[in-house]
C-alpha positions as CSV (number, residue, x, y, z in Angstrom):
1,G,0.0,0.0,0.0
2,H,0.8,3.7,-0.1
3,G,2.0,3.6,3.6
4,E,4.3,0.6,2.9
5,G,5.9,2.5,0.0
6,A,6.6,5.5,2.2
7,L,8.0,3.3,4.9
8,D,10.3,1.5,2.3
9,A,11.5,4.8,1.0
10,L,12.3,6.1,4.5
11,L,14.1,2.8,5.6
12,A,16.2,3.1,2.4
13,G,17.0,6.7,3.4
14,L,18.6,5.4,6.6
15,A,21.4,4.0,4.5
16,D,22.3,7.5,3.2
17,P,25.9,8.4,4.1
18,A,25.0,11.9,5.2
19,S,24.2,11.9,8.9
20,D,21.8,15.0,8.6
21,V,19.8,12.9,6.1
22,Q,19.7,10.0,8.5
23,E,18.5,12.3,11.3
24,A,15.7,13.7,9.1
25,V,14.7,10.2,8.2
26,V,14.6,9.1,11.8
27,R,12.3,12.0,12.7
28,A,10.1,11.2,9.7
29,L,9.8,7.6,10.7
30,A,8.5,8.6,14.1
31,K,5.7,10.4,12.4
32,V,4.9,7.9,9.5
33,A,5.3,4.5,11.0
34,V,2.4,2.7,12.7
35,R,3.1,2.0,16.4
36,G,4.8,-1.3,16.7
37,E,5.8,-1.5,13.0
38,P,8.6,-4.1,13.3
39,R,10.9,-2.9,10.6
40,A,10.8,0.7,11.7
41,V,11.3,-0.2,15.4
42,A,14.3,-2.5,14.5
43,A,15.9,0.2,12.4
44,L,15.6,2.9,15.1
45,C,17.0,0.4,17.7
46,V,20.0,-0.1,15.5
47,R,20.5,3.7,15.1
48,A,20.1,4.4,18.8
49,R,22.9,2.0,19.8
50,D,25.1,2.4,16.8
51,L,28.4,3.8,18.0
52,N,29.9,3.6,14.5
53,V,31.7,6.7,13.4
54,V,29.2,6.8,10.5
55,T,26.2,7.8,12.7
56,N,26.8,10.9,14.7
57,V,25.4,11.9,18.0
58,A,22.4,13.7,16.5
59,V,21.2,10.5,14.8
60,R,21.6,8.5,18.0
61,R,19.7,11.2,19.9
62,A,17.0,11.4,17.3
63,A,16.5,7.6,17.4
64,A,16.3,7.5,21.2
65,R,13.7,10.3,21.1
66,A,11.7,8.6,18.3
67,L,11.5,5.2,19.8
68,P,8.7,6.0,22.3
69,E,6.7,7.5,19.4
70,I,6.5,4.2,17.6
71,A,7.4,1.3,20.0
72,N,5.0,-0.5,22.3
73,R,5.5,-0.4,26.0
74,G,7.6,-3.3,27.3
75,D,9.2,-4.0,23.9
76,V,12.3,-6.0,24.9
77,Q,14.4,-5.0,21.9
78,V,13.7,-1.3,22.5
79,L,14.4,-1.5,26.2
80,G,17.8,-3.1,25.4
81,A,18.6,-0.3,22.8
82,L,17.6,2.4,25.3
83,R,19.7,0.9,28.1
84,S,22.7,1.0,25.7
85,S,21.9,4.6,24.9
86,L,22.1,5.3,28.7
87,D,25.8,4.4,28.5
88,D,26.4,6.6,25.4
89,A,29.5,8.8,25.7
90,A,27.5,11.8,24.5
91,D,25.4,13.6,27.1
92,H,22.7,14.5,24.5
93,V,22.1,10.9,23.8
94,R,21.8,9.9,27.5
95,E,19.6,12.9,28.1
96,A,17.2,11.7,25.4
97,A,17.3,8.0,26.5
98,V,16.3,8.6,30.1
99,P,12.7,9.8,29.5
100,A,12.4,7.5,26.5
101,L,13.2,4.5,28.8
102,A,10.6,5.8,31.3
103,E,8.0,5.7,28.6
104,I,8.7,2.3,27.3
105,A,9.6,0.4,30.5
106,E,6.8,-1.2,32.5
107,R,6.6,-0.2,36.2
108,G,8.8,-2.5,38.2
109,D,11.2,-3.3,35.2
110,V,14.3,-4.3,37.2
111,Q,16.8,-3.8,34.4
112,A,15.4,-0.4,33.5
113,C,15.5,0.7,37.2
114,G,19.1,-0.5,37.6
115,A,20.1,1.5,34.5
116,L,18.3,4.6,35.8
117,V,19.8,4.3,39.3
118,G,23.2,4.3,37.5
119,R,22.3,7.6,35.8
120,L,21.6,9.2,39.2
121,S,25.4,9.6,39.5
122,D,25.8,10.9,35.9
123,R,28.2,13.8,35.4
124,S,25.4,15.9,33.9
125,P,23.0,17.4,36.4
126,G,20.2,17.4,33.8
127,I,20.5,13.7,33.4
128,R,20.6,13.1,37.2
129,E,17.4,15.1,37.5
130,A,15.8,13.2,34.6
131,A,16.8,9.9,36.1
132,A,15.1,10.8,39.4
133,N,12.0,11.8,37.5
134,A,12.1,8.5,35.5
135,L,12.5,6.4,38.7
136,A,9.3,8.0,40.1
137,V,7.5,6.4,37.1
138,V,9.4,3.1,36.6
139,A,10.4,1.9,40.1
140,E,8.1,-0.4,42.0
141,K,6.8,1.0,45.3
142,G,9.3,0.0,48.0
143,D,12.2,-0.7,45.6
144,A,15.1,-0.6,48.0
145,K,17.8,0.2,45.5
146,A,15.8,3.0,44.0
147,V,15.0,4.4,47.4
148,A,18.7,4.3,48.5
149,A,19.8,6.0,45.3
150,L,17.1,8.7,45.6
151,V,18.1,9.3,49.3
152,A,21.7,9.9,48.1
153,G,20.2,12.3,45.4
154,L,18.9,14.5,48.2
155,D,22.5,15.5,48.9
156,D,23.2,16.4,45.2
157,G,24.9,19.8,44.7
158,R,22.2,20.9,42.3
159,A,18.8,22.0,43.6
160,G,16.9,20.6,40.6
161,V,18.3,17.1,41.3
162,R,17.4,17.4,45.0
163,Q,13.9,18.5,44.1
164,A,13.4,15.6,41.7
165,A,14.8,13.1,44.2
166,A,12.5,14.3,46.9
167,R,9.4,14.1,44.6
168,A,10.4,10.6,43.5
169,L,10.9,9.5,47.1
170,G,7.3,10.5,47.8
171,K,6.2,8.1,45.1
172,V,8.7,5.2,45.4
173,A,9.3,4.8,49.2
174,E,6.8,2.9,51.2
175,G,4.7,4.9,53.7
176,G,6.6,5.1,57.0
177,D,10.0,4.1,55.4
178,A,12.3,5.2,58.2
179,E,15.3,5.8,56.0
180,A,13.5,7.9,53.5
181,V,11.6,9.9,56.2
182,A,14.8,10.6,58.1
183,A,16.6,11.7,54.9
184,L,13.8,14.0,53.9
185,R,13.6,15.5,57.4
186,A,17.3,16.4,57.1
187,H,16.4,18.5,54.1
188,T,13.4,20.5,55.5
189,R,15.7,23.5,55.7
190,D,17.2,23.2,52.3
191,I,18.5,26.6,50.9
192,S,16.2,26.1,47.8
193,L,12.5,26.9,48.3
194,A,11.6,24.4,45.5
195,V,13.4,21.6,47.3
196,K,11.8,22.5,50.6
197,K,8.3,22.3,49.0
198,A,9.1,19.0,47.4
199,V,10.5,17.6,50.7
200,S,7.4,18.6,52.7
201,T,5.1,17.2,50.0
202,A,7.0,13.9,50.1
203,L,7.0,13.8,53.9
204,A,3.2,14.4,53.9
205,L,2.9,11.3,51.6
206,L,5.2,9.1,53.5
207,V,4.1,9.8,57.1
208,V,0.4,9.4,56.4
209,R,0.4,5.7,57.4
210,A,2.7,6.3,60.4
211,P,1.2,8.9,62.6
212,H,3.7,8.3,65.3
213,A,6.4,9.5,62.9
214,L,4.9,13.0,62.6
215,P,7.2,15.7,64.1
216,D,6.3,17.3,67.4
217,P,4.7,20.7,66.6
218,G,7.4,22.4,68.6
219,D,10.1,20.7,66.4
220,D,9.7,23.3,63.6
221,V,10.6,26.3,65.6
222,P,13.9,27.6,64.2
223,R,16.7,27.3,66.8
224,E,18.7,30.5,67.3
């Protein structure tokens, strides 16, 4: 059919030696291909993880961004490609792969969570923040490794990362989780107002089921 012909033409275009052409083709595939179309998904997986000199960073980034547009949630091939992209040497590719993985992974996907936990210590603050946001969506409630990594994220030098870690803890930690609650309490006087707000929201979520863990009203009086 007409759609098939368009798809064939685009897939052929991926072989073009010019990386800007490949990038344009990847973007077009995301718009044209039917969700789950096996050839398009396979081609994008190859481009996302292709560390060949022929494909430049922009192509890999475009492929990582395009995969959630056309792949089905839980697609094993795509999850593998995006986990590879999370280890890409280029910040731009890792930055695209983190939210893409969050869209494709099912909640509780152990390998995806492990890969995202690794990105919480990424050299790029934007990626650390994105990883915390992604864990809020992908990690199973009570996932001990995710909770430990997010608790560590509360000590990040960047306020955006601390805020994302606090928000994610509110979703991932179990109600009454002593470690998470203690870590959040330690940040109720964070220098960033946004972090303070995220911390108090997370605490409100986590101490609901454990009334005995609520602070004494006198606790909040600033000490001179």
